[in-house]
N, C-alpha and C positions, 0 to 999 in steps of 0.2 A: 498523387496517391493521398487518399483521405485520412484524416486523422481525427479520432473522437477524442476529446477532451471531456474524460468523466471526472469532474470535481467542482462541486459548488463552490468552494474556497477560490478555486482559479476563477471562476467567472466574477466572483466578488471582487478578486484582485483586478480583473481587466477593467470592471466598472469604474473602481475606484480611481483607476489610471486614466479614466475618460474614455474609454473604449468599451462602449456597451457591448456584449457578445453577440446581440441579435443584429447589428448593424455592422455594414463593411465600410470601412473608412478607405478613402482614395489611396490607391496603391498597395492596399492590404491584401495579404494571401485570401482566396476564395475556397482553398481546398480543407478549411478546418471548420468542423461544426462543435458547437458547444451545447452540452445538455446536462441537467443536473444529474450526478450519479444516483445509482440506484443503490441503496444502502442494504446490507445484509448482515445478521447476526452470524458470527463465525467463531469457532473454539475448537479445541483438540484436548484430549486427555494429557493434562500435565504430568511431567515426571523430571524430578531432578537426576540427571546422570552426571555423578562428580567424580573426579580422580584427583588424589593428592598428589603434587608434585613436590618431593623433599629436595631442599637445598643444602640441609645439613650434611657435611661430609661429602657434598657433591653427590649425594645418592642417585638422583634423577637428574639434576642440572645443577651448573652447567658441566658440560663433558671436560672442560679444563679450566686452569686459572690462566692460561696464556692466550686466550680469545682476542682477537681484534674486536673493536667494536662492529664492526660489518659481520664477523664470524658469529659474535654474539646473538647479532639480531637474526642472523640467517638460523641460527641454531633453535632460537626461541620460533621462528616462522615454522620451522619444521615440526617442532614439538606441537604446535598448536594444529597444523594441517593433519599430522598423525592421529590426533584425539578427535579432531574434527571428523575424519573419515571413519572412525570408529564408532561414531554415534554420540559422543560424549558432549555435554553442554554447559559444563561447568567446571572450572579448573581451580583447584585449591592450592594455591602457590604459596609456599613457604618463603614470607618476605622477612623473617626476623627469627632466624634459626638460633643465635645465641646472643640476643640483646643487640645485635647489628642490623643492618639494612641492605636488602638488594634494590634499594631505591635511594633517592637523593633526599636524606632524613636531616633534618635541623637540629636533630637531639642525638642521633646515635651514628656511630662510624661505619662507613661501608664494609661489608662482609669480607672476611678473608678467604670465603671460598669464591669469590670472584678473582681474586689477584694473586692469593697466596699470603697477603700480608693485610691484618685488619687497619682500615682506615685509609686504605689506597684507593683512589678514584679510579675506576676501570674505564674512563673515557667515555661511558653512556649509561642510560638508565635503563637497567632490564624490567623494572616493573612498568615503567611509562610505555616502552614499546610493546610488552606482553597485553596490557590493556587495549591497546590500538589494534594489535594482530588478532586477538581473540574476538573483539567486537566487531571488527571486520568480517570475521567468519561466523558470526552468530553465536558465539560462546560467551558466557559469562566469566568474570574474574573474582575470586574471593581470595582476600589476603589474610593467609594463614600466620599467626602468630604464636610464638611460644612466649607466656607473659614471664616467667620467673627463671628461666635458664638463662645463665649468665655465659659461661664458657663451657665448652663440651670437655674441656680438660683444664686443671690447673695450670699446666704447662703452656697454654696459649698465652702469646705476648698480646695484651690487649692496648688498643690505642687510647690516647691522652684522655679522648671525651667518652670512653666505654664507661658504662655503669659501674663497674667495678672499681673504677678511679674515682668517679665523680662520687659514688655513694659506697665508698670501699669499706665503710663500718658496717653496713647492710650486707656484705657479700658474705657467703657461707661455703665453705669447701665441705662436700660431702658425697661420700660413695664416688669419689674421683671426678667430680662435677662440681662446677662452681654455680650455685643459684642463689638469687637475690632472696631476702628473707620476706616471706609474704607477711609477717607480722608487722612490718614497720610501714606505717603511713606514707614515708617518703618514697618507698618502693611502689606502693600502690598509684601514689599521684605520678611517678614517672611513667608507668605503664600508660595511665590514662592520657597523659601528655602525648605519649607516642602515637597512641591510637587517634586523638585528635590530628595530628600534624600530618599523618599519612591520609586521612579521610578528606581533610582541607585541601590536599593537593593531587590526588589521585581518584579518577571516576571508577572505583571500584565497585563491584555488585554487592560485595559482602565481606564480612569481619568475622574471622574464625580462630578459636582458640582449641588447641589441642587437650591432651589428657594430663599434661605435666603441670601440677599446682604443687602442694608440698610433694617432695620428692618420694619416689619410689625407694622402699627400704633396701639397704645393701644386705649382703648375705648374712650378716650377722644380725640384722635387725637392730641395728644402732640407733638409738632414738635421734630425730631432729634436734640440732644443739640450739634451742631457742628458749631456753629456761629465762636467760636475762630479759630478753623482750618481755616474755610473759610475765615477770616479775614487775617490771615496770608498768605493764597494763594493770596489775593488781594493785600498785603503789597509787596509781591515778584514780582508783575507785571502781575498776572493773571488777565484775562479779562473775562472769561467766568462767566454768571449768576449762581446763585447757583444750580439750578436744573439741567443744563447742566455740571456743575463741578461735581455733584456727580455722574451723569452718566458717565463722562470721567474717575473718580475714578474707577468704576466698570469696565468700558471698557479697562482700562490700564491693571487690573488684568487679565482678560480672554485674553487678547492680549500676555502679557507676559508668561503665562502658555502655549498658544499654541506656541510661539516661543521657548520655552523650549523643548517641545516635539518634535518639527520638527527637531530641532537641535541635540538632544542626544536620543530620544526614539521615533524614526519616526514611528515605528509600533504601538504604543500606541493610541489607539481611545479616542478623547477627546469630551466632550458633556456636556450640561447643561441642567437641567430640570426648565424651568421658569413657572412662575404662568401662566395659561392657557390663559390669555388675554392680549395681548400686550399692548392696549390702550383703554380706556373706549369707548365702542360704535364700535370699530374696532376689528372684526366684530359685536361683540355683547356687550351688557351692562355688566358692571362688574367692580371690582377693577382695577384701572390704574396701572398695573405694571411698565411702562415707566415713570410714575411722581412719584408714591408713593414709589416704591422700587429701584428707579433708574437703573431699569433693561432693557436693550434695547436689546433684543435678535435678533430682525430684524437685526440690525447693525453687530452683531457678525458674523450672517450667512453671510451678504453681502461681508465683510471684510475677510471672510475665516478664521476667528479666532475660530470656532469650527468645528467639524467634522460631528456633527447632534445636533438636538433640541430634547428634550423630554418634551414638554408643558404638564402640568398636568391639562388634560381635565376630571375634576372630576364631569360633570354634565350630566344629562340624556338627551336622544334625546329629550324628549318632554318638557324640560325647555327652557327657552329663550336662554340660551348658549347651544343650540343643539349640540351634537357631531359631527355631520356630518359637519355642518356649520364651526366649529372651526377647525377641521381636515383639512378640503379642504382649508381653509384660510392659515394654517401654512404649507400645502405641496404647495402652490403657492409662498412661500417665499423661498423655497430652491434655492441654487445656486450651480455650480460649481460641480452637481451630488453629493453633500452631501445628509444626510439622515434625515429623520423623524421618531422618535419612540414615538407616543403618550404614555402618561401616563394615566392609568385607575386605577379608585376607587375601588378596589376589597373590601376595607373597608366598603363602603356604602351598601355592602349586608347585612350588620348586623346593620347599623346605623337605626336611626329613620326614615330616608328616606325610608327605606324599600325596596331596589332595588330588582326588580327580576332577576334571572338568565340570563333571556333573553337579559337584558341590556348589559352584558358583552360579550355574543356572538354576538351581533348584531353590536357592536361597533368594534370588532375585525375584523369582517367580512368586515365592512366597510373601516377600515384600508386597507384591502386587495384590495380593488377596487382603491386605490390610489398608488397602488405598481408601476405604471408607470410614476409617479410624484415624487417618491423618499421616499413614505413611505414604508419604508422596515422592519417593525416590531412594537412591542409594548413592554412597560415596565409596570408592575402591582404593585401596592400599597395596600397591602405589603405581606411578606412571612406567617405570623401566619394566616391571614385570607384564605390562600390558602391551606396550610397543614392542618388547622383544618375544611377543606371542608364544608365552609360556603355556605348552599344551594345547596350544590353539585357542587361547583365550581372546586374542584380538579379533579373530574370526566370528567368536560366538557374540561378541558385541556387536561387530560390524554387520554380520548378516542374519542374526537372530534376534537377540534381547533388545537392541537399539537401531533395528534396521529402518525404522520410520522415525523421522524427526518429531521433537518434541522440545517445548520449552519447561524451564522450572515452574512450579506453582507460583502464584501470586503472593506477594508477601503478605502474610496474614493480619499484619498490625494495622489498626486504623490510621489513616493517613499515609501510610508508606506507600501506596501504590495509587497513580493516578493514570487514567487512561489519556493518551494524547488525542487529537482530533484526527479522524480518519485522513488517509494520505490523498494527496493530488496524484491522478493517475492519468498517464498520457499514452494512449495506444497507436501505435504507427507499425501496420502491419501485423506481426506476430512479436514486435518488440513492444514491451512496456516500460516507460519511463516513470520511475514513483520518485516522488519528493513528499514534502511534508509543510504545512502553512507555519509549524512550530518546529523546526528542525532540532531545536537544542531539547525538546521533550522525548524525541523518540530514540529508543535503543535498537530496536529492529523492525525490520519489516518482514511480513508473513505472506506467502502466497498459499492459498488453497484451491482446490479444484472441485468442481460439483460433479460427484460420482452418481447420485440421484437427486431429484427435485427436492431442493432444501437441504440436501446432506453434503458436508464439505469435508474433504481430506486434505491435512496439512501437507504440503509439498516441499516447502523450503522456508528456510530463516536466513535472513541477509541484513547484514550491517551497513552502516554508512548514513549519511544523510540524505543520500540519493542513491538508487540502485538502477539499473537497468536488465529487465529479465526478458529471455526469450522464452516464450510460451508457446506450445503446440495448440492446435485448434481444439476448442471445448469453451466452457464456461468457467469463469475464475473469479476469485475475490482476493484483493489485497488488503491487508489491515496494517495498523502499525501497533508497536507495543512499547510503553515506556518504561522507565526505571521503576523496577518494583514488580514488573510483570503484568500490569493491568493492560488489556488490548482494547482497541478501537473497534468500531464496527467495521466491516469490509466493505469496499467498491467493487461492485459488481462489474466485470467485463466480459464480452464475448470475442472469442478469437476465432476468425475463419480459417 
């Protein structure tokens, strides 16, 4: 059987080993031809297709607090397989639901949602397994953290190393939830340290904050009790008004997290999913996140402190908070080539609002009309309502909206995405063996089929340091994608 080696890198490797590709050594096989690969430029329309996977109160995962390690791994494998088959390419997995960890943290206790008791080791590492399982199937993993929520109820028994114990003086009970005071520098320093610890030990593709900054008000609109903290700020020479000081506290956290990522993990995408309305009346009426939550997402974008925003646009087009109006307004706030990934309310398909399935279809399609403005995908809340196929939404994604594969857009930040070298490709019959001269630089391999001369259609995304592909007859190209999403040129091959 003839084998065609289509990689200049492999030729150079053979030569370096003293085996020039143009000569046959005694005893060497004579059924291998080596030729310089034909390189072609390939690409496809990028689109982030994300889904939030909530672990708080085990909303989406885990299904039980009594899973064995084997059952837990199988459960995550099933989760990834279901979302992969539905066409999603990015999982926003909640790793820190209440200042705890669904991973081996050096700073915080294991989550009680794994075992029933905070601080109890479940016998395995969910995030470690999820990263491997998702990457093997061609999906990204974004670590979703809640920065300030400490406990979902003051009755929860916290582990000795929980932040409500180690920084007990900064824990505040408000609206039947325990939060860490955002005005305290020690709280901010702890969150930044938690981010650093996670990124130092897990090969995630992104770091994601949700909309919980200063807490949502209770029914009585009781003021958040931080008068003493603000008074100390003034005594130390601070001059900001209280509302501006609160926004400064949140801004400082967002800025410091981005500074950490840029300095130490530049390929990691960082973004936030704020409440969908920046200010009441701008551009639609509703809760004023700028004043009430101290959330100034517009400044984060303008200052370059985030790579994307994913505002939670959880309203119907027919409402006063029309999706198209909000999505357009947010797209107009983007700067520096950064991205918008609107958040969608899949859960409203089964709520008392009784949304029709067409609402989700129309919203995703409207996002696509804003692609030229930087709207490069969507994130959907949440996993359980997708995989339960509420009103047929699973089929909508699998068969229509996400029927063709795609990768998320390239990280827009300078230095965040570096293209790996083109892969080594070995064709044996209709089997293609794909490796890389720099395997640690590769996140995924892609296969393209030539549909017309010079026109390529993405057919598949594959994880792993080496893959074997069974291809039908035709002209193909294989490329490599690195961390941050940059893509190599493709290696052109012909399959008989």
